[in-house]
N, CA, C and O of each residue as an XYZ file, in Angstrom:
456
protein
N     -54.805    183.714    -22.353
C     -55.113    184.159    -23.712
C     -56.613    184.365    -23.900
O     -57.043    185.342    -24.514
N     -57.399    183.440    -23.368
C     -58.852    183.546    -23.526
C     -59.387    184.782    -22.820
O     -60.262    185.477    -23.336
N     -58.853    185.045    -21.639
C     -59.278    186.225    -20.883
C     -58.917    187.502    -21.636
O     -59.725    188.429    -21.707
N     -57.708    187.558    -22.200
C     -57.315    188.722    -23.001
C     -58.225    188.886    -24.207
O     -58.607    190.006    -24.547
N     -58.578    187.785    -24.857
C     -59.473    187.844    -26.012
C     -60.828    188.423    -25.611
O     -61.428    189.191    -26.363
N     -61.301    188.056    -24.439
C     -62.571    188.606    -23.951
C     -62.469    190.109    -23.715
O     -63.397    190.854    -24.027
N     -61.332    190.555    -23.160
C     -61.131    191.991    -22.948
C     -61.069    192.737    -24.282
O     -61.644    193.818    -24.411
N     -60.379    192.172    -25.270
C     -60.307    192.815    -26.591
C     -61.692    192.882    -27.234
O     -62.041    193.877    -27.870
N     -62.466    191.829    -27.066
C     -63.818    191.819    -27.622
C     -64.686    192.875    -26.944
O     -65.443    193.585    -27.607
N     -64.572    192.973    -25.625
C     -65.315    194.011    -24.901
C     -64.915    195.395    -25.398
O     -65.767    196.254    -25.628
N     -63.604    195.604    -25.563
C     -63.116    196.895    -26.050
C     -63.656    197.194    -27.444
O     -64.007    198.335    -27.747
N     -63.721    196.176    -28.286
C     -64.260    196.360    -29.629
C     -65.734    196.713    -29.602
O     -66.186    197.590    -30.338
N     -66.482    196.023    -28.751
C     -67.909    196.328    -28.617
C     -68.107    197.753    -28.132
O     -68.917    198.496    -28.685
N     -67.365    198.134    -27.095
C     -67.505    199.484    -26.545
C     -67.073    200.550    -27.554
O     -67.693    201.610    -27.637
N     -66.021    200.276    -28.316
C     -65.584    201.232    -29.343
C     -66.667    201.413    -30.392
O     -66.960    202.535    -30.804
N     -67.260    200.308    -30.822
C     -68.344    200.401    -31.811
C     -69.535    201.133    -31.212
O     -70.134    201.984    -31.869
N     -69.882    200.811    -29.975
C     -71.051    201.424    -29.354
C     -70.856    202.926    -29.157
O     -71.781    203.705    -29.383
N     -69.662    203.335    -28.739
C     -69.413    204.748    -28.456
C     -69.168    205.574    -29.712
O     -69.456    206.771    -29.726
N     -68.643    204.959    -30.763
C     -68.223    205.721    -31.943
C     -69.097    205.553    -33.180
O     -68.978    206.333    -34.125
N     -69.962    204.564    -33.192
C     -70.758    204.279    -34.383
C     -72.245    204.378    -34.063
O     -72.803    203.523    -33.375
N     -72.880    205.437    -34.573
C     -74.301    205.647    -34.312
C     -75.144    204.494    -34.847
O     -76.077    204.052    -34.177
N     -74.830    204.002    -36.041
C     -75.600    202.905    -36.630
C     -75.526    201.660    -35.737
O     -76.525    200.962    -35.565
N     -74.364    201.386    -35.178
C     -74.213    200.232    -34.290
C     -75.085    200.393    -33.051
O     -75.757    199.448    -32.640
N     -75.079    201.584    -32.452
C     -75.926    201.839    -31.274
C     -77.387    201.600    -31.614
O     -78.110    200.944    -30.864
N     -77.819    202.140    -32.757
C     -79.216    201.964    -33.161
C     -79.555    200.487    -33.345
O     -80.648    200.047    -32.989
N     -78.625    199.734    -33.897
C     -78.875    198.314    -34.127
C     -78.863    197.517    -32.824
O     -79.563    196.511    -32.716
N     -78.084    197.946    -31.838
C     -78.124    197.308    -30.515
C     -79.495    197.546    -29.885
O     -80.108    196.621    -29.352
N     -79.975    198.793    -29.947
C     -81.296    199.095    -29.390
C     -82.382    198.333    -30.149
O     -83.349    197.863    -29.550
N     -82.222    198.213    -31.451
C     -83.167    197.448    -32.265
C     -83.173    195.981    -31.834
O     -84.236    195.369    -31.733
N     -81.997    195.420    -31.581
C     -81.899    194.038    -31.095
C     -82.647    193.872    -29.775
O     -83.406    192.918    -29.603
N     -82.436    194.791    -28.855
C     -83.111    194.701    -27.558
C     -84.627    194.793    -27.715
O     -85.366    194.001    -27.129
N     -85.085    195.759    -28.506
C     -86.530    195.920    -28.721
C     -87.106    194.705    -29.444
O     -88.172    194.211    -29.074
N     -86.418    194.229    -30.458
C     -86.904    193.082    -31.227
C     -86.988    191.839    -30.358
O     -87.927    191.054    -30.486
N     -86.017    191.653    -29.477
C     -86.022    190.492    -28.590
C     -87.220    190.551    -27.644
O     -87.915    189.555    -27.448
N     -87.450    191.709    -27.070
C     -88.586    191.865    -26.148
C     -89.899    191.629    -26.889
O     -90.772    190.916    -26.395
N     -90.042    192.223    -28.068
C     -91.270    192.047    -28.849
C     -91.460    190.582    -29.223
O     -92.563    190.050    -29.104
N     -90.396    189.930    -29.673
C     -90.494    188.526    -30.089
C     -90.875    187.626    -28.913
O     -91.608    186.652    -29.087
N     -90.386    187.947    -27.734
C     -90.725    187.141    -26.553
C     -92.208    187.266    -26.223
O     -92.842    186.287    -25.829
N     -92.761    188.466    -26.382
C     -94.156    188.682    -26.026
C     -95.141    188.288    -27.122
O     -96.332    188.137    -26.850
N     -94.670    188.119    -28.350
C     -95.538    187.594    -29.401
C     -95.656    186.086    -29.221
O     -94.800    185.468    -28.589
N     -96.702    185.495    -29.767
C     -96.840    184.037    -29.608
C     -95.913    183.256    -30.536
O     -96.363    182.440    -31.340
N     -94.631    183.516    -30.415
C     -93.610    182.804    -31.180
C     -93.079    181.650    -30.343
O     -93.073    181.707    -29.113
N     -92.640    180.620    -31.019
C     -91.928    179.549    -30.329
C     -90.540    180.067    -29.963
O     -90.108    181.117    -30.441
N     -89.850    179.315    -29.110
C     -88.487    179.725    -28.730
C     -87.555    179.679    -29.931
O     -86.607    180.460    -30.014
N     -87.817    178.768    -30.859
C     -87.016    178.702    -32.077
C     -87.207    179.966    -32.914
O     -86.247    180.490    -33.478
N     -88.430    180.448    -32.993
C     -88.693    181.671    -33.749
C     -88.067    182.891    -33.078
O     -87.545    183.776    -33.757
N     -88.117    182.939    -31.759
C     -87.440    184.013    -31.026
C     -85.941    183.948    -31.301
O     -85.294    184.973    -31.513
N     -85.399    182.736    -31.295
C     -83.972    182.566    -31.575
C     -83.636    183.048    -32.983
O     -82.584    183.655    -33.183
N     -84.495    182.795    -33.954
C     -84.254    183.268    -35.320
C     -84.198    184.797    -35.378
O     -83.357    185.370    -36.072
N     -85.091    185.440    -34.653
C     -85.087    186.909    -34.602
C     -83.773    187.402    -33.999
O     -83.133    188.297    -34.551
N     -83.375    186.828    -32.880
C     -82.146    187.250    -32.206
C     -80.930    186.984    -33.096
O     -80.046    187.834    -33.210
N     -80.884    185.816    -33.719
C     -79.758    185.479    -34.596
C     -79.658    186.453    -35.767
O     -78.565    186.902    -36.110
N     -80.789    186.780    -36.378
C     -80.770    187.719    -37.505
C     -80.232    189.077    -37.069
O     -79.440    189.693    -37.782
N     -80.659    189.541    -35.904
C     -80.195    190.841    -35.409
C     -78.723    190.791    -34.984
O     -77.985    191.753    -35.203
N     -78.295    189.691    -34.386
C     -76.876    189.557    -34.043
C     -76.015    189.525    -35.309
O     -74.925    190.095    -35.336
N     -76.503    188.864    -36.347
C     -75.779    188.855    -37.622
C     -75.627    190.283    -38.153
O     -74.564    190.649    -38.654
N     -76.683    191.085    -38.044
C     -76.601    192.484    -38.465
C     -75.528    193.227    -37.670
O     -74.769    194.011    -38.240
N     -75.460    192.987    -36.360
C     -74.430    193.639    -35.546
C     -73.029    193.215    -35.975
O     -72.117    194.040    -36.032
N     -72.858    191.936    -36.275
C     -71.553    191.441    -36.728
C     -71.139    192.134    -38.012
O     -70.005    192.596    -38.137
N     -72.052    192.207    -38.962
C     -71.737    192.839    -40.251
C     -71.451    194.323    -40.059
O     -70.553    194.868    -40.700
N     -72.207    194.981    -39.182
C     -71.982    196.409    -38.914
C     -70.598    196.642    -38.319
O     -69.917    197.598    -38.689
N     -70.178    195.771    -37.397
C     -68.847    195.915    -36.807
C     -67.770    195.719    -37.870
O     -66.799    196.474    -37.915
N     -67.936    194.715    -38.720
C     -66.952    194.483    -39.787
C     -66.911    195.669    -40.755
O     -65.837    196.077    -41.197
N     -68.079    196.217    -41.082
C     -68.113    197.388    -41.950
C     -67.403    198.567    -41.293
O     -66.652    199.286    -41.952
N     -67.636    198.768    -40.010
C     -66.969    199.861    -39.292
C     -65.461    199.652    -39.257
O     -64.694    200.608    -39.365
N     -65.039    198.398    -39.105
C     -63.599    198.100    -39.112
C     -62.982    198.406    -40.480
O     -61.882    198.952    -40.565
N     -63.690    198.055    -41.534
C     -63.205    198.366    -42.886
C     -63.087    199.870    -43.061
O     -62.072    200.364    -43.552
N     -64.121    200.598    -42.661
C     -64.106    202.052    -42.813
C     -62.978    202.678    -42.000
O     -62.299    203.582    -42.485
N     -62.771    202.212    -40.774
C     -61.700    202.757    -39.935
C     -60.334    202.491    -40.561
O     -59.455    203.353    -40.538
N     -60.164    201.307    -41.115
C     -58.893    200.962    -41.754
C     -58.643    201.840    -42.972
O     -57.539    202.353    -43.154
N     -59.653    202.013    -43.798
C     -59.514    202.855    -44.993
C     -59.220    204.293    -44.582
O     -58.357    204.946    -45.169
N     -59.940    204.786    -43.573
C     -59.703    206.162    -43.111
C     -58.306    206.318    -42.524
O     -57.705    207.387    -42.635
N     -57.792    205.281    -41.909
C     -56.444    205.329    -41.328
C     -55.381    205.413    -42.408
O     -54.350    206.060    -42.223
N     -55.631    204.760    -43.536
C     -54.656    204.730    -44.634
C     -54.437    206.120    -45.210
O     -53.307    206.503    -45.513
N     -55.514    206.871    -45.359
C     -55.357    208.215    -45.906
C     -56.688    208.849    -46.227
O     -57.722    208.181    -46.266
N     -56.648    210.157    -46.459
C     -57.875    210.890    -46.722
C     -58.142    211.092    -48.213
O     -59.222    211.537    -48.600
N     -57.155    210.764    -49.046
C     -57.366    210.956    -50.480
C     -58.402    209.955    -50.995
O     -58.528    208.839    -50.492
N     -59.132    210.399    -52.011
C     -60.148    209.541    -52.614
C     -59.454    208.591    -53.581
O     -58.751    209.014    -54.498
N     -59.670    207.291    -53.354
C     -59.059    206.271    -54.206
C     -60.150    205.277    -54.597
O     -60.992    204.934    -53.767
N     -60.150    204.809    -55.847
C     -61.205    203.883    -56.282
C     -61.277    202.603    -55.441
O     -62.371    202.095    -55.197
N     -60.146    202.079    -55.000
C     -60.175    200.864    -54.187
C     -60.740    201.135    -52.791
O     -61.436    200.292    -52.225
N     -60.442    202.307    -52.242
C     -61.013    202.674    -50.946
C     -62.527    202.806    -51.063
O     -63.269    202.324    -50.208
N     -62.975    203.461    -52.126
C     -64.415    203.604    -52.353
C     -65.063    202.239    -52.514
O     -66.133    201.989    -51.959
N     -64.429    201.363    -53.263
C     -64.989    200.029    -53.483
C     -65.111    199.275    -52.158
O     -66.135    198.645    -51.896
N     -64.080    199.336    -51.328
C     -64.111    198.632    -50.043
C     -65.233    199.172    -49.151
O     -65.977    198.399    -48.546
N     -65.350    200.495    -49.073
C     -66.399    201.085    -48.251
C     -67.784    200.772    -48.807
O     -68.705    200.480    -48.044
N     -67.938    200.831    -50.119
C     -69.232    200.525    -50.732
C     -69.626    199.067    -50.521
O     -70.798    198.767    -50.292
N     -68.655    198.163    -50.597
C     -68.948    196.747    -50.367
C     -69.343    196.501    -48.915
O     -70.245    195.709    -48.641
N     -68.681    197.165    -47.998
C     -69.061    197.047    -46.590
C     -70.472    197.547    -46.359
O     -71.245    196.932    -45.624
N     -70.806    198.659    -46.983
C     -72.154    199.206    -46.875
C     -73.180    198.250    -47.474
O     -74.264    198.071    -46.919
N     -72.843    197.646    -48.588
C     -73.734    196.670    -49.219
C     -73.947    195.469    -48.304
O     -75.060    194.950    -48.217
N     -72.908    195.030    -47.632
C     -73.036    193.904    -46.706
C     -74.017    194.236    -45.582
O     -74.817    193.388    -45.186
N     -73.958    195.465    -45.070
C     -74.904    195.888    -44.031
C     -76.323    195.876    -44.591
O     -77.247    195.408    -43.925
N     -76.501    196.382    -45.797
C     -77.827    196.398    -46.414
C     -78.377    194.971    -46.561
O     -79.554    194.730    -46.296
N     -77.538    194.043    -46.976
C     -77.978    192.652    -47.111
C     -78.331    192.047    -45.755
O     -79.278    191.268    -45.650
N     -77.577    192.402    -44.723
C     -77.896    191.918    -43.376
C     -79.227    192.494    -42.896
O     -80.001    191.806    -42.230
N     -79.491    193.753    -43.234
C     -80.790    194.359    -42.904
C     -81.906    193.618    -43.638
O     -82.982    193.403    -43.081
N     -81.649    193.231    -44.880
C     -82.641    192.456    -45.638
C     -82.928    191.122    -44.953
O     -84.075    190.675    -44.931
N     -81.903    190.484    -44.396
C     -82.104    189.223    -43.669
C     -82.998    189.452    -42.449
O     -83.889    188.649    -42.170
N     -82.762    190.535    -41.730
C     -83.607    190.862    -40.575
C     -85.043    191.082    -41.031
O     -85.978    190.560    -40.425
N     -85.217    191.854    -42.099
C     -86.564    192.147    -42.596
C     -87.271    190.872    -43.071
O     -88.445    190.660    -42.764
N     -86.568    190.038    -43.808
C     -87.158    188.778    -44.290
C     -87.543    187.877    -43.127
O     -88.584    187.222    -43.160
N     -86.704    187.845    -42.100
C     -87.011    187.040    -40.918
C     -88.308    187.512    -40.267
O     -89.197    186.711    -39.977
N     -88.403    188.819    -40.041
C     -89.609    189.364    -39.411
C     -90.838    189.165    -40.286
O     -91.885    188.742    -39.797
N     -90.723    189.463    -41.565
C     -91.874    189.313    -42.468
C     -92.339    187.864    -42.495
O     -93.540    187.595    -42.445
N     -91.404    186.936    -42.574
C     -91.763    185.509    -42.606
C     -92.472    185.083    -41.324
O     -93.487    184.388    -41.375
N     -91.944    185.496    -40.186
C     -92.542    185.097    -38.917
C     -93.902    185.738    -38.713
O     -94.837    185.078    -38.259
N     -94.022    187.012    -39.043
C     -95.309    187.687    -38.883
C     -96.333    187.153    -39.885
O     -97.512    187.012    -39.560
N     -95.882    186.860    -41.092
C     -96.769    186.277    -42.105
C     -97.333    184.954    -41.601
O     -98.532    184.699    -41.702
N     -96.461    184.127    -41.063
C     -96.876    182.828    -40.524
C     -97.802    183.007    -39.334
O     -98.780    182.273    -39.190
N     -97.504    183.969    -38.487
C     -98.286    184.189    -37.282
C     -99.710    184.630    -37.615
O    -100.667    184.129    -37.024
N     -99.854    185.551    -38.546
C    -101.162    186.132    -38.810
C    -101.954    185.426    -39.894
O    -103.162    185.639    -40.001
N    -101.323    184.607    -40.688
C    -102.056    183.931    -41.761
C    -102.312    182.455    -41.499
O    -103.090    181.829    -42.219
N    -101.681    181.897    -40.497
C    -101.912    180.476    -40.202
C    -102.633    180.289    -38.899
O    -102.906    179.157    -38.501
């Protein structure tokens, strides 16, 4: 069961990576942010905070993509509940981006002002 779960997770990651441009961009952002954080004079805890914030963004992006795929599968007609679900998913991504931004601003503020 655990091995199958790993295969399903891999398939989900690959589906998001191949089909969702925003997810690809956020994966590249995670890689770049990790490299930058490692080379800045951050502690390992601060590097971990950067990575965690970016991984959280990826999680929210995948959930948003899953919501959108489900709504699109249900039908193409415009429905207020479908719009609400998609808008809430988009809002969740925006809030996750805010967490990434706050993390970076806080760490850079501390780095350059202390």
